[in-house]
BAPANU-841124 format. One record per residue: x, y, z of N, C-alpha, C in turn; residue in three letters. Coordinates in Angstrom, 3 decimals. Layout:
N
        n_x        n_y        n_z       ca_x       ca_y       ca_z        c_x        c_y        c_z   rest
          X          Y          Z          X          Y          Z          X          Y          Z    ala
...
// end
This chain:
312
        n_x        n_y        n_z       ca_x       ca_y       ca_z        c_x        c_y        c_z   rest
     23.389     28.368    -10.141     24.000     27.108    -10.577     23.038     26.382    -11.498    met
     23.553     25.879    -12.614     22.715     25.168    -13.561     22.231     23.846    -12.967    asp
     21.034     23.457    -13.362     20.452     22.220    -12.881     21.156     21.025    -13.512    phe
     21.582     20.083    -12.693     22.272     18.885    -13.150     21.417     17.668    -12.780    asp
     20.638     17.192    -13.751     19.750     16.047    -13.483     20.556     14.806    -13.104    arg
     21.712     14.594    -13.765     22.535     13.425    -13.468     22.996     13.433    -12.016    asp
     23.312     14.613    -11.509     23.763     14.719    -10.130     22.649     14.352     -9.162    gln
     21.451     14.814     -9.448     20.306     14.482     -8.594     20.027     12.986     -8.625    val
     20.067     12.389     -9.824     19.803     10.960     -9.961     20.889     10.137     -9.269    glu
     22.144     10.590     -9.343     23.228      9.880     -8.666     23.044      9.929     -7.148    ala
     22.610     11.079     -6.652     22.344     11.212     -5.225     21.206     10.289     -4.798    ser
     20.173     10.214     -5.644     19.045      9.335     -5.349     19.479      7.876     -5.326    ala
     20.369      7.505     -6.251     20.867      6.124     -6.305     21.656      5.783     -5.037    ala
     22.459      6.724     -4.552     23.223      6.480     -3.324     22.299      6.293     -2.131    arg
     21.254      7.123     -2.066     20.284      6.979     -0.988     19.616      5.606     -1.038    leu
     19.313      5.142     -2.241     18.679      3.831     -2.397     19.617      2.722     -1.917    arg
     20.888      2.810     -2.305     21.857      1.795     -1.890     22.020      1.771     -0.377    glu
     22.079      2.938      0.231     22.212      3.004      1.684     20.992      2.397      2.369    cys
     19.827      2.707      1.857     18.602      2.162      2.442     18.574      0.650      2.331    arg
     18.976      0.117      1.188     18.964     -1.328      0.991     19.980     -2.014      1.897    gln
     21.127     -1.369      2.119     22.123     -1.933      3.031     21.584     -1.969      4.456    glu
     20.922     -0.885      4.869     20.392     -0.814      6.223     19.312     -1.861      6.470    leu
     18.536     -2.189      5.426     17.458     -3.168      5.587     17.907     -4.579      5.266    thr
     19.187     -4.725      4.884     19.696     -6.058      4.614     19.282     -6.638      3.285    gly
     18.786     -5.811      2.376     18.345     -6.306      1.074     19.530     -6.363      0.111    tyr
     19.763     -7.535     -0.458     20.878     -7.707     -1.389     20.403     -7.998     -2.799    thr
     19.100     -8.128     -2.999     18.565     -8.420     -4.325     18.401     -9.901     -4.586    gly
     18.966    -10.735     -3.715     18.875    -12.174     -3.931     17.457    -12.684     -3.741    gly
     17.000    -13.484     -4.665     15.697    -14.124     -4.547     14.526    -13.244     -4.902    gly
     14.767    -11.988     -5.267     13.663    -11.095     -5.593     13.135    -11.388     -6.984    ala
     11.832    -11.308     -7.119     11.221    -11.448     -8.431     11.109    -10.053     -9.021    val
     11.948     -9.751     -9.998     11.966     -8.426    -10.603     11.217     -8.481    -11.926    asn
      9.953     -8.176    -11.885      9.096     -8.271    -13.055      7.853     -9.067    -12.720    gly
      7.003     -9.236    -13.715      5.707     -9.866    -13.467      5.556    -11.204    -14.202    trp
      6.630    -11.964    -14.300      6.551    -13.300    -14.879      5.562    -14.136    -14.062    thr
      4.648    -14.851    -14.672      4.534    -15.199    -16.103      3.552    -14.336    -16.896    pro
      3.181    -13.151    -16.360      2.186    -12.326    -17.054      2.773    -10.966    -17.415    val
      4.089    -10.918    -17.660      4.758     -9.643    -17.914      4.178     -8.920    -19.126    ala
      3.966     -9.639    -20.216      3.451     -9.001    -21.422      2.031     -8.490    -21.209    gln
      1.208     -9.289    -20.558     -0.175     -8.875    -20.291     -0.220     -7.677    -19.342    glu
      0.700     -7.657    -18.365      0.759     -6.537    -17.436      1.155     -5.254    -18.161    met
      2.148     -5.338    -19.024      2.583     -4.167    -19.783      1.447     -3.620    -20.634    ala
      0.695     -4.507    -21.259     -0.412     -4.084    -22.112     -1.537     -3.469    -21.274    glu
     -1.814     -4.065    -20.116     -2.891     -3.559    -19.259     -2.587     -2.160    -18.740    ala
     -1.306     -1.857    -18.547     -0.917     -0.562    -17.979     -0.508      0.460    -19.045    cys
     -0.575      0.064    -20.301     -0.032      0.911    -21.370     -0.819      2.210    -21.541    arg
     -2.126      2.138    -21.611     -2.963      3.324    -21.828     -3.659      3.691    -20.524    val
     -3.384      4.865    -19.967     -3.996      5.231    -18.684     -5.495      5.486    -18.827    pro
     -6.278      5.147    -17.827     -7.727      5.385    -17.874     -8.044      6.877    -17.806    pro
     -9.220      7.248    -18.315     -9.619      8.651    -18.368    -10.665      9.025    -17.326    glu
    -11.332      8.027    -16.747    -12.362      8.321    -15.752    -12.358      7.218    -14.702    asp
    -13.180      7.402    -13.667    -13.143      6.452    -12.560    -13.704      5.095    -12.958    ile
    -14.643      5.079    -13.894    -15.135      3.793    -14.395    -14.005      3.022    -15.063    ala
    -13.142      3.736    -15.767    -11.988      3.109    -16.394    -10.994      2.602    -15.363    gly
    -10.865      3.328    -14.260     -9.970      2.886    -13.186    -10.472      1.575    -12.583    val
    -11.775      1.513    -12.307    -12.357      0.298    -11.731    -12.175     -0.885    -12.683    val
    -12.448     -0.657    -13.963    -12.295     -1.729    -14.953    -10.838     -2.185    -15.034    ala
     -9.895     -1.242    -14.966     -8.477     -1.592    -15.040     -8.041     -2.391    -13.811    arg
     -8.523     -1.996    -12.640     -8.173     -2.721    -11.420     -8.696     -4.158    -11.459    leu
     -9.873     -4.343    -12.026    -10.420     -5.699    -12.160     -9.597     -6.518    -13.145    lys
     -9.168     -5.877    -14.226     -8.317     -6.566    -15.196     -6.991     -6.967    -14.558    glu
     -6.416     -6.049    -13.790     -5.158     -6.334    -13.124     -5.308     -7.434    -12.079    leu
     -6.462     -7.477    -11.423     -6.664     -8.501    -10.401     -6.538     -9.898    -10.996    gln
     -7.078    -10.085    -12.189     -6.989    -11.382    -12.858     -5.543    -11.748    -13.155    leu
     -4.735    -10.755    -13.508     -3.322    -11.007    -13.786     -2.537    -11.262    -12.499    leu
     -2.785    -10.429    -11.500     -2.039    -10.551    -10.252     -2.342    -11.867     -9.545    leu
     -3.552    -12.380     -9.733     -3.919    -13.653     -9.110     -3.133    -14.824     -9.684    asn
     -2.474    -14.610    -10.822     -1.693    -15.687    -11.448     -0.227    -15.700    -10.998    gln
      0.146    -14.717    -10.191      1.547    -14.604     -9.784      1.863    -15.524     -8.611    leu
      3.154    -15.829     -8.406      3.565    -16.612     -7.238      3.185    -15.856     -5.959    pro
      3.042    -16.542     -4.822      3.478    -17.923     -4.601      2.469    -18.987     -5.026    pro
      1.212    -18.617     -5.203      0.204    -19.580     -5.624     -1.006    -18.783     -6.105    ser
     -1.918    -19.413     -6.833     -3.085    -18.683     -7.350     -3.807    -17.888     -6.263    pro
     -4.030    -16.606     -6.552     -4.756    -15.683     -5.685     -4.049    -15.423     -4.351    glu
     -2.737    -15.706     -4.292     -1.981    -15.450     -3.074     -0.868    -14.425     -3.268    lys
     -0.778    -13.841     -4.450      0.227    -12.808     -4.681     -0.001    -11.659     -3.712    ser
      1.059    -11.204     -3.078      0.909    -10.147     -2.072      0.472     -8.823     -2.690    arg
      0.935     -8.509     -3.894      0.470     -7.282     -4.545     -0.993     -7.429     -4.937    ile
     -1.417     -8.663     -5.227     -2.825     -8.906     -5.525     -3.722     -8.596     -4.346    gly
     -3.215     -8.807     -3.126     -4.001     -8.503     -1.935     -4.232     -6.997     -1.818    gln
     -3.183     -6.229     -2.088     -3.372     -4.778     -2.065     -4.344     -4.339     -3.147    phe
     -4.228     -4.912     -4.334     -5.105     -4.532     -5.442     -6.569     -4.758     -5.075    asn
     -6.846     -5.830     -4.347     -8.209     -6.113     -3.892     -8.722     -4.991     -3.002    thr
     -7.886     -4.566     -2.058     -8.265     -3.479     -1.166     -8.493     -2.191     -1.958    leu
     -7.578     -1.895     -2.861     -7.667     -0.666     -3.655     -8.930     -0.660     -4.518    tyr
     -9.262     -1.795     -5.096    -10.475     -1.907     -5.901    -11.709     -1.625     -5.057    leu
    -11.755     -2.177     -3.852    -12.905     -1.973     -2.967    -13.087     -0.493     -2.638    thr
    -12.005      0.177     -2.275    -12.079      1.601     -1.930    -12.496      2.422     -3.143    ile
    -11.936      2.121     -4.313    -12.246      2.881     -5.531    -13.713      2.704     -5.930    thr
    -14.243      1.513     -5.793    -15.663      1.291     -6.099    -16.546      2.116     -5.178    glu
    -16.135      2.273     -3.927    -16.911      3.088     -2.995    -16.825      4.572     -3.355    gln
    -15.634      5.018     -3.777    -15.506      6.411     -4.227    -16.410      6.648     -5.431    val
    -16.404      5.727     -6.368    -17.258      5.840     -7.552    -18.730      5.915     -7.162    glu
    -19.135      5.113     -6.188    -20.531      5.109     -5.750    -20.933      6.432     -5.102    ala
    -19.963      7.118     -4.479    -20.260      8.376     -3.797    -20.222      9.584     -4.728    his
    -19.669      9.434     -5.912    -19.474     10.591     -6.790    -20.771     11.307     -7.127    leu
    -21.837     10.567     -7.287    -23.103     11.193     -7.648    -23.921     11.667     -6.468    gly
    -23.392     11.513     -5.251    -24.132     11.884     -4.052    -24.111     13.371     -3.753    gly
    -25.018     13.799     -2.881    -25.136     15.216     -2.528    -23.958     15.697     -1.682    lys
    -23.255     14.751     -1.039    -22.155     15.155     -0.165    -20.913     15.577     -0.938    glu
    -20.875     15.304     -2.246    -19.727     15.686     -3.072    -19.948     17.083     -3.646    val
    -19.013     17.982     -3.383    -19.113     19.367     -3.860    -18.727     19.497     -5.321    thr
    -17.632     18.848     -5.699    -17.091     18.984     -7.049    -16.753     17.589     -7.581    asp
    -17.743     16.986     -8.248    -17.559     15.623     -8.751    -16.362     15.538     -9.691    arg
    -16.226     16.515    -10.576    -15.153     16.507    -11.560    -13.796     16.491    -10.878    arg
    -13.629     17.328     -9.863    -12.349     17.405     -9.172    -12.001     16.085     -8.494    trp
    -12.956     15.496     -7.788    -12.697     14.258     -7.069    -12.403     13.115     -8.039    leu
    -13.085     13.096     -9.184    -12.846     12.036    -10.161    -11.458     12.177    -10.789    glu
    -11.069     13.407    -11.119     -9.730     13.619    -11.690     -8.657     13.198    -10.684    val
     -8.845     13.534     -9.410     -7.887     13.132     -8.390     -7.789     11.613     -8.325    leu
     -8.923     10.924     -8.354     -8.914      9.471     -8.304     -8.189      8.874     -9.508    asp
     -8.412      9.461    -10.674     -7.767      8.968    -11.895     -6.258      9.189    -11.834    val
     -5.839     10.387    -11.441     -4.402     10.670    -11.345     -3.738      9.792    -10.290    glu
     -4.430      9.551     -9.223     -3.939      8.676     -8.157     -3.716      7.260     -8.699    phe
     -4.697      6.739     -9.412     -4.595      5.388     -9.969     -3.491      5.298    -11.019    ala
     -3.322      6.333    -11.807     -2.307      6.294    -12.867     -0.913      6.093    -12.284    arg
     -0.659      6.635    -11.106      0.651      6.467    -10.485      0.877      5.010    -10.077    leu
     -0.159      4.359     -9.617     -0.075      2.927     -9.289      0.169      2.106    -10.546    tyr
     -0.565      2.406    -11.609     -0.388      1.666    -12.864      1.008      1.912    -13.446    phe
      1.478      3.134    -13.303      2.816      3.459    -13.796      3.880      2.675    -13.031    lys
      3.714      2.561    -11.715      4.669      1.798    -10.913      4.648      0.326    -11.317    ala
      3.468     -0.235    -11.527      3.363     -1.621    -11.972      4.073     -1.822    -13.309    leu
      3.859     -0.894    -14.228      4.445     -1.010    -15.566      5.959     -0.905    -15.532    ala
      6.502     -0.178    -14.559      7.944      0.065    -14.515      8.731     -1.091    -13.900    ser
      8.065     -1.917    -13.107      8.782     -2.938    -12.345      9.386     -3.994    -13.279    trp
     10.697     -4.101    -13.242     11.382     -5.081    -14.061     11.751     -4.604    -15.445    gly
     11.403     -3.365    -15.799     11.736     -2.840    -17.117     13.097     -2.152    -17.046    val
     14.056     -2.539    -17.891     15.388     -1.922    -17.848     15.326     -0.410    -18.061    pro
     16.169      0.297    -17.313     16.339      1.752    -17.462     15.121      2.559    -17.030    asp
     14.172      1.918    -16.371     13.020      2.656    -15.832     12.959      2.385    -14.336    ile
     13.038      3.450    -13.546     13.044      3.296    -12.095     11.630      3.144    -11.555    asp
     11.459      2.187    -10.670     10.231      2.060     -9.898     10.421      2.824     -8.597    thr
      9.449      3.607     -8.157      9.601      4.282     -6.866      9.974      3.285     -5.774    pro
     10.915      3.657     -4.944     11.369      2.751     -3.887     10.227      2.355     -2.954    asp
      9.293      3.276     -2.735      8.169      2.973     -1.845      7.373      1.777     -2.351    ala
      7.257      1.646     -3.686      6.562      0.501     -4.266      7.467     -0.730     -4.316    trp
      8.755     -0.505     -4.464      9.682     -1.636     -4.531      9.609     -2.487     -3.268    glu
      9.395     -1.841     -2.113      9.310     -2.567     -0.852      8.272     -3.679     -0.940    val
      7.147     -3.396     -1.590      6.112     -4.417     -1.775      6.396     -5.306     -2.975    leu
      6.755     -4.712     -4.105      6.888     -5.479     -5.345      7.922     -6.601     -5.217    phe
      9.054     -6.321     -4.572     10.086     -7.355     -4.502      9.735     -8.440     -3.490    arg
      8.639     -8.233     -2.769      8.184     -9.257     -1.820      6.847     -9.875     -2.238    arg
      6.403     -9.543     -3.435      5.042     -9.937     -3.836      4.856    -11.443     -3.905    ser
      5.967    -12.194     -4.007      5.893    -13.651     -4.128      6.172    -14.358     -2.815    his
      6.481    -13.614     -1.745      6.954    -14.228     -0.505      5.806    -14.548      0.447    gln
      5.693    -15.797      0.807      4.666    -16.189      1.767      5.006    -15.725      3.181    glu
      6.295    -15.379      3.420      6.682    -14.910      4.745      5.993    -13.588      5.088    glu
      5.647    -12.830      4.065      4.909    -11.591      4.274      3.423    -11.913      4.276    ile
      2.738    -11.554      5.344      1.314    -11.864      5.416      0.529    -10.997      4.435    ser
     -0.670    -11.437      4.122     -1.513    -10.651      3.209     -1.863     -9.295      3.820    thr
     -2.018     -9.244      5.144     -2.302     -7.973      5.801     -1.114     -7.034      5.689    leu
      0.099     -7.541      5.927      1.296     -6.716      5.806      1.460     -6.202      4.379    glu
      1.144     -7.055      3.398      1.244     -6.641      1.998      0.268     -5.517      1.695    ala
     -0.950     -5.647      2.182     -1.947     -4.596      1.957     -1.497     -3.278      2.585    ala
     -0.935     -3.356      3.781     -0.455     -2.146      4.469      0.701     -1.511      3.709    val
      1.610     -2.342      3.179      2.721     -1.802      2.389      2.212     -1.061      1.160    leu
      1.191     -1.610      0.504      0.620     -0.945     -0.661     -0.034      0.378     -0.297    gly
     -0.780      0.380      0.802     -1.416      1.622      1.256     -0.355      2.657      1.599    val
      0.724      2.229      2.252      1.808      3.147      2.596      2.394      3.799      1.351    asn
      2.719      2.988      0.336      3.310      3.537     -0.888      2.336      4.464     -1.599    ala
      1.082      4.068     -1.642      0.105      4.837     -2.416     -0.248      6.162     -1.742    his
     -0.351      6.155     -0.426     -0.714      7.394      0.271      0.510      8.251      0.568    ile
      1.559      7.646      1.146      2.716      8.438      1.573      3.618      8.867      0.424    asn
      3.462      8.233     -0.746      4.253      8.663     -1.903      3.385      9.210     -3.023    his
      2.374      8.449     -3.438      1.619      8.797     -4.649      0.612      9.929     -4.468    asp
     -0.004     10.002     -3.295     -1.151     10.898     -3.146     -0.774     12.367     -3.359    leu
      0.350     12.795     -2.803      0.775     14.189     -2.997      1.012     14.479     -4.476    ala
      1.613     13.528     -5.188      1.863     13.711     -6.623      0.556     13.722     -7.412    leu
     -0.414     12.940     -6.971     -1.728     12.948     -7.637     -2.424     14.293     -7.441    ala
     -2.279     14.875     -6.258     -2.848     16.202     -6.016     -2.194     17.244     -6.915    leu
     -0.869     17.169     -7.049     -0.163     18.091     -7.935     -0.694     17.965     -9.364    ile
     -0.828     16.732     -9.846     -1.324     16.514    -11.206     -2.742     17.035    -11.376    ala
     -3.569     16.882    -10.343     -4.951     17.378    -10.395     -4.978     18.894    -10.436    thr
     -4.158     19.530     -9.608     -4.100     20.987     -9.605     -3.578     21.526    -10.929    trp
     -2.642     20.806    -11.538     -2.129     21.244    -12.833     -3.216     21.180    -13.906    glu
     -4.110     20.228    -13.792     -5.182     20.081    -14.774     -6.345     21.040    -14.525    arg
     -6.692     21.233    -13.246     -7.915     21.971    -12.920     -7.675     23.281    -12.184    leu
     -6.434     23.538    -11.810     -6.135     24.758    -11.078     -5.956     24.490     -9.599    gly
     -5.044     25.226     -8.983     -4.762     25.059     -7.552     -5.908     25.629     -6.739    tyr
     -6.394     24.831     -5.789     -7.582     25.262     -5.031     -7.263     25.642     -3.594    ile
     -6.073     25.253     -3.094     -5.791     25.494     -1.685     -6.822     24.781     -0.831    gly
     -7.278     25.450      0.209     -8.330     24.878      1.066     -9.708     25.323      0.585    asp
     -9.937     25.199     -0.703    -11.191     25.622     -1.297    -12.321     24.646     -1.033    gly
    -13.439     24.813     -1.727    -14.626     23.983     -1.484    -14.419     22.520     -1.842    pro
    -13.369     22.203     -2.581    -13.111     20.807     -2.939    -12.431     20.027     -1.813    gln
    -11.862     20.728     -0.839    -11.154     20.033      0.227    -12.055     19.054      0.995    his
    -13.320     19.397      1.290    -14.197     18.411      1.930    -14.387     17.143      1.097    pro
    -14.313     17.263     -0.232    -14.396     16.066     -1.072    -13.191     15.161     -0.824    asp
    -12.051     15.780     -0.615    -10.839     15.026     -0.278    -11.026     14.285      1.043    tyr
    -11.644     14.963      2.012    -11.861     14.359      3.321    -12.934     13.276      3.276    leu
    -13.823     13.338      2.280    -14.848     12.304      2.127    -14.217     10.923      1.990    leu
    -13.093     10.849      1.323    -12.418      9.563      1.133    -11.967      9.002      2.478    val
    -11.645      9.880      3.435    -11.300      9.399      4.778    -12.441      8.569      5.350    asn
    -13.677      9.061      5.199    -14.828      8.358      5.759    -15.036      7.010      5.077    arg
    -14.719      6.947      3.790    -14.811      5.661      3.088    -13.786      4.688      3.659    ile
    -12.581      5.183      3.906    -11.552      4.348      4.525    -12.016      3.865      5.901    phe
    -12.583      4.780      6.716    -13.016      4.408      8.056    -13.993      3.230      8.005    tyr
    -14.872      3.248      7.015    -15.899      2.213      6.903    -15.328      0.902      6.371    lys
    -14.455      0.976      5.383    -14.026     -0.226      4.662    -12.798     -0.916      5.256    glu
    -11.916     -0.159      5.899    -10.664     -0.752      6.355    -10.858     -1.838      7.417    ile
    -11.709     -1.642      8.458    -11.819     -2.702      9.481    -12.197     -4.080      8.925    pro
    -13.270     -4.213      8.119    -13.566     -5.553      7.592    -12.489     -6.067      6.634    pro
    -11.871     -5.166      5.874    -10.801     -5.599      4.985     -9.584     -6.064      5.784    leu
     -9.276     -5.354      6.847     -8.137     -5.746      7.677     -8.351     -7.144      8.250    arg
     -9.554     -7.414      8.737     -9.824     -8.732      9.321     -9.868     -9.814      8.252    arg
    -10.230     -9.431      7.048    -10.225    -10.398      5.951     -8.805    -10.827      5.607    arg
     -7.862     -9.881      5.659     -6.480    -10.173      5.293     -5.676    -10.771      6.443    phe
     -6.139    -10.602      7.666     -5.340    -10.993      8.827     -5.174    -12.504      8.917    ala
     -4.002    -12.919      9.415     -3.803    -14.336      9.691     -4.238    -14.628     11.126    asn
     -3.997    -15.847     11.598     -4.542    -16.273     12.888     -4.047    -15.419     14.048    ala
     -2.722    -15.192     14.103     -2.207    -14.434     15.243     -2.645    -12.982     15.194    trp
     -2.780    -12.421     13.994     -3.249    -11.048     13.868     -4.713    -10.927     14.295    gln
     -5.509    -11.943     14.007     -6.906    -11.945     14.437     -7.006    -12.047     15.959    leu
     -6.094    -12.816     16.562     -6.095    -12.930     18.016     -5.789    -11.585     18.666    glu
     -4.797    -10.892     18.122     -4.475     -9.557     18.629     -5.664     -8.627     18.442    ile
     -6.316     -8.724     17.278     -7.470     -7.883     16.984     -8.569     -8.091     18.012    asp
     -8.788     -9.340     18.415     -9.815     -9.637     19.421     -9.446     -9.024     20.763    lys
     -8.161     -9.070     21.089     -7.709     -8.570     22.390     -7.869     -7.056     22.515    cys
     -7.554     -6.347     21.461     -7.578     -4.876     21.537     -8.948     -4.300     21.232    val
     -9.871     -5.128     20.754    -11.227     -4.653     20.498    -11.271     -3.556     19.460    gly
    -11.919     -2.429     19.807    -12.095     -1.336     18.860    -10.873     -0.421     18.783    glu
     -9.852     -0.708     19.590     -8.672      0.157     19.594     -7.986      0.162     18.230    leu
     -7.912     -1.001     17.569     -7.310     -1.077     16.241     -8.055     -0.204     15.247    asp
     -9.390     -0.272     15.283    -10.191      0.527     14.356     -9.964      2.014     14.601    asp
     -9.943      2.411     15.871     -9.723      3.822     16.202     -8.344      4.270     15.750    trp
     -7.307      3.459     16.028     -5.946      3.851     15.678     -5.783      3.955     14.168    ser
     -6.454      3.090     13.416     -6.331      3.154     11.960     -7.101      4.336     11.382    gln
     -8.177      4.737     12.034     -8.858      5.974     11.603     -7.940      7.175     11.795    arg
     -7.254      7.204     12.933     -6.298      8.287     13.191     -5.180      8.255     12.164    val
     -4.690      7.052     11.848     -3.597      6.916     10.889     -4.021      7.395      9.504    leu
     -5.215      7.004      9.066     -5.717      7.441      7.762     -5.833      8.958      7.721    val
     -6.445      9.533      8.754     -6.632     10.983      8.796     -5.293     11.710      8.788    arg
     -4.342     11.207      9.557     -3.040     11.859      9.678     -2.238     11.762      8.387    thr
     -2.163     10.566      7.808     -1.340     10.390      6.613     -1.932     11.127      5.418    thr
     -3.263     11.148      5.278     -3.857     11.855      4.142     -3.760     13.366      4.329    arg
     -3.821     13.843      5.574     -3.613     15.275      5.827     -2.163     15.651      5.507    ala
     -1.258     14.767      5.853      0.156     15.023      5.560      0.406     15.031      4.056    arg
     -0.269     14.162      3.318     -0.109     14.136      1.862     -0.558     15.464      1.255    ala
     -1.649     16.027      1.770     -2.126     17.327      1.277     -1.078     18.406      1.542    trp
     -0.510     18.394      2.758      0.520     19.378      3.110      1.764     19.209      2.240    glu
      2.151     17.958      1.976      3.297     17.714      1.098      3.035     18.246     -0.305    gln
      1.820     18.056     -0.781      1.465     18.544     -2.115      1.573     20.063     -2.175    ala
      1.133     20.736     -1.129      1.222     22.199     -1.104      2.680     22.660     -1.134    glu
      3.543     21.949     -0.412      4.973     22.314     -0.431      5.574     22.057     -1.811    arg
      5.212     20.903     -2.402      5.716     20.594     -3.741      5.216     21.602     -4.768    leu
      3.990     22.057     -4.589      3.413     23.027     -5.522      4.240     24.314     -5.554    trp
      4.755     24.688     -4.399      5.589     25.890     -4.321      6.925     25.705     -5.039    glu
      7.337     24.434     -5.238      8.626     24.147     -5.867      8.511     23.777     -7.335    leu
      7.288     23.761     -7.864      7.078     23.188     -9.197      7.831     23.930    -10.304    lys
      8.192     25.179    -10.076      8.919     25.936    -11.097     10.432     25.816    -10.956    asp
     10.876     25.081     -9.940     12.308     24.840     -9.732     12.538     23.338     -9.846    asn
     12.942     22.896    -11.030     12.997     21.459    -11.314     13.910     20.710    -10.359    glu
     15.066     21.272    -10.059     16.020     20.587     -9.186     15.435     20.389     -7.797    lys
     14.928     21.450     -7.199     14.361     21.359     -5.851     13.145     20.434     -5.839    asp
     12.345     20.506     -6.902     11.148     19.663     -6.976     11.541     18.183     -6.998    phe
     12.512     17.825     -7.838     12.931     16.430     -7.931     13.576     15.949     -6.632    leu
     14.361     16.807     -6.010     14.978     16.420     -4.747     13.925     16.209     -3.664    gln
     12.914     17.065     -3.653     11.837     16.911     -2.674     11.053     15.625     -2.926    ala
     10.824     15.309     -4.194     10.120     14.067     -4.532     10.941     12.842     -4.116    cys
     12.267     12.921     -4.313     13.149     11.830     -3.903     13.099     11.632     -2.398    thr
     13.138     12.728     -1.665     13.077     12.649     -0.213     11.748     12.041      0.234    leu
     10.658     12.433     -0.409      9.341     11.886     -0.073      9.290     10.384     -0.335    met
      9.893      9.961     -1.456      9.939      8.542     -1.794     10.728      7.766     -0.745    asp
     11.901      8.297     -0.360     12.726      7.599      0.620     12.030      7.531      1.975    arg
     11.349      8.593      2.363     10.639      8.586      3.645      9.535      7.524      3.655    ala
      8.793      7.435      2.545      7.746      6.416      2.447      8.340      5.020      2.454    ala
      9.511      4.873      1.828     10.179      3.576      1.781     10.604      3.133      3.170    thr
     11.207      4.036      3.907     11.638      3.717      5.268     10.431      3.366      6.132    ile
      9.327      4.083      5.929      8.098      3.766      6.668      7.651      2.346      6.357    ala
      7.717      1.951      5.070      7.319      0.600      4.690      8.211     -0.452      5.308    gly
      9.532     -0.235      5.247     10.462     -1.192      5.851     10.247     -1.277      7.357    glu
      9.959     -0.130      7.981      9.720     -0.106      9.420      8.450     -0.855      9.774    thr
      7.440     -0.732      8.938      6.202     -1.478      9.173      6.476     -2.970      9.229    leu
      7.317     -3.457      8.330      7.646     -4.881      8.313      8.442     -5.268      9.563    leu
      9.415     -4.445      9.912     10.209     -4.739     11.101      9.327     -4.728     12.339    lys
      8.438     -3.729     12.400      7.527     -3.635     13.544      6.593     -4.819     13.636    gly
      6.076     -5.267     12.484      5.189     -6.425     12.480      5.922     -7.656     12.979    ala
      7.200     -7.772     12.601      7.989     -8.906     13.064      8.169     -8.882     14.574    gly
      8.415     -7.694     15.126      8.588     -7.569     16.568      7.306     -7.936     17.292    val
      6.169     -7.422     16.788      4.883     -7.736     17.401      4.630     -9.235     17.375    val
      4.958     -9.870     16.231      4.739    -11.313     16.112      5.567    -12.066     17.160    arg
      6.845    -11.696     17.312      7.704    -12.365     18.285      7.168    -12.181     19.701    val
      6.784    -10.948     20.034      6.251    -10.679     21.365      4.988    -11.484     21.619    leu
      4.114    -11.523     20.599      2.858    -12.253     20.752      3.122    -13.742     20.970    trp
      4.009    -14.310     20.182      4.327    -15.736     20.320      4.980    -16.018     21.662    leu
      5.803    -15.069     22.137      6.462    -15.244     23.429      5.454    -15.232     24.567    thr
      4.536    -14.272     24.509      3.536    -14.141     25.563      2.590    -15.333     25.586    val
      2.199    -15.818     24.413      1.193    -16.882     24.344      1.796    -18.278     24.402    thr
      3.128    -18.397     24.342      3.762    -19.719     24.340      3.381    -20.544     25.567    ala
      3.437    -19.972     26.804      3.043    -20.771     27.968      1.605    -21.266     27.883    pro
      0.721    -20.410     27.397     -0.678    -20.811     27.277     -0.818    -21.957     26.290    val
     -0.098    -21.869     25.160     -0.179    -22.931     24.161      0.380    -24.240     24.714    arg
      1.456    -24.143     25.519      2.033    -25.351     26.105      1.063    -26.011     27.078    asn
      0.394    -25.181     27.874     -0.606    -25.717     28.804     -1.730    -26.385     28.038    val
     -2.183    -25.731     26.964     -3.277    -26.289     26.179     -2.890    -27.617     25.533    trp
     -1.636    -27.725     25.099     -1.163    -28.996     24.526     -1.187    -30.111     25.589    arg
     -0.765    -29.762     26.821     -0.778    -30.756     27.899     -2.199    -31.208     28.208    lys
     -3.120    -30.254     28.229     -4.522    -30.591     28.486     -5.041    -31.535     27.418    val
     -4.717    -31.233     26.147     -5.188    -32.101     25.063     -4.574    -33.493     25.155    arg
     -3.277    -33.544     25.541     -2.644    -34.860     25.689     -3.285    -35.656     26.815    arg
     -3.591    -34.958     27.922     -4.227    -35.641     29.047     -5.614    -36.149     28.674    gln
     -6.373    -35.324     27.936     -7.698    -35.752     27.491     -7.583    -36.971     26.585    arg
     -6.582    -36.904     25.681     -6.381    -38.034     24.776     -6.036    -39.295     25.531    gly
     -5.190    -39.157     26.561     -4.800    -40.331     27.352     -5.989    -40.910     28.093    ala
     -6.861    -40.019     28.627     -8.036    -40.510     29.345     -8.970    -41.255     28.416    arg
     -9.134    -40.711     27.159    -10.005    -41.368     26.202     -9.482    -42.768     25.853    arg
     -8.156    -42.838     25.654     -7.556    -44.131     25.324     -7.731    -45.116     26.476    ile
     -7.562    -44.567     27.738     -7.723    -45.420     28.904     -9.147    -45.926     29.032    gly
    -10.114    -45.013     28.749    -11.529    -45.408     28.855    -11.844    -46.486     27.822    ala
    -11.316    -46.331     26.598    -11.581    -47.323     25.537    -10.950    -48.669     25.912    ile
     -9.722    -48.572     26.458     -9.011    -49.810     26.815     -9.720    -50.520     27.972    ala
    -10.275    -49.690     28.929    -10.944    -50.290     30.066    -12.264    -50.897     29.683    gly
// end
């Protein structure tokens, strides 16, 4: 059967509509585009960087633009993710010249291809006739909403970048440098896991709001351990997805359908993260409500005693 790109795209559109219906998204109130810095954003993303130094410089340039977006200066939710991404990329750059890296060229190309997918998604948002991956849309259409915490925004960005972009970045790297399988470069891939292990805990606490910090205190090191497991699992899965996609690269229809499925899976994961965060917030507020009520009574009683002492 001949390949029908229109048929695949129509199927992808139906999947998107179904997903949006299930999550209750109607498009109302969404900021589609990067106003008031749309032109500057398009220019910043126009020419892809060629090396990791260029990626770092581009992320810094984008940070200045993203900080100007709603809801207020330096509060854009996509800007919060960009901050995290910049921190991780600077650490990768710092490790490139170290003895622990087997193939500097391979790791740098992977980092560049990985970043290009993020820049491409940014450039596509709000542009007519150009689709933004749904995994990124989950964050982009909420980038102005204060209801989404900075921590949730950062997690949504990590979800889109790892669960959608990373496998495609591996494919692009293999196309440029050759397929390596589980060759000597694989430990370089795992090196990034260790960078995540080190950087994510302080970044998570930096982005967390008050109730998230309270939960963090209660669970102690459990959050750090669970996020190390999550990083290891999701990045291992991205490698496996890339290997499956590599086997399909000569069959355009199957390849595009597999990419669509990967995008939808990452999107559902992002929407689920938000729903899950909401449930945790409700449970936390429910559990702590009696304690807060008691504390309010104590403060009122103290205030009354102080007033009585002054009056006496």
